[in-house]
N, C-alpha and C positions, 0 to 999 in steps of 0.2 A: 552553604550546599552544596556537599559533593555530587559530581556525574557519577550514574552509575552506569562502571565498566564492560555491561553485560547486557546493554541494552544500546543497539545503535539505528539511526537514522534510513528508513527504507521508501522507496516511491513506488507508488500505485498505480501502472496506468490502465487503462481504458484498454479490454477487449475486442471491443470494436469498434476499435481504426480511427474513434476521433483524435487523438492526444491529447483526449484533457487527463490531468494527472494530480493525487492528491499526496502529501506528503505526511509520515506517520512515524514513532515508531514499533521496535519490537526488542525483546530481550530476545537473545541469539541461541539460548541456552534453554530455554522450554519452548521456541520454535521454532527446530532448525529447516525447517522444508520453506518453503517459497509461500508469503502470503498470500490468500487469496477471500476478500470481501464482497459484497453484491454492495453497490456504492452508489447513488447518484449523478447521475453523468446530465451537468445541463443544456449539454450542446444536442443530447438527444432527449432529452428531458424523462428520461426517466429511471429503472435501476438497472445498472447490469454489473457483471463481475470485472472485478478491478484487479488484477495480480501483480508480483514483485515484481520490479525488473532491477536486475544489479549491475 
């Protein structure tokens, strides 16, 4: 199975400053801007905004 050259691994870091991160992939041709998702932060035990870091 071939790897897709358009997909890159990105790290999503919590904007609340807890230091918790998620690792995911994104297609760099369809999503050029930084990825922002609301995900669960187990340190705070609630959903917060996670932003892609470079």
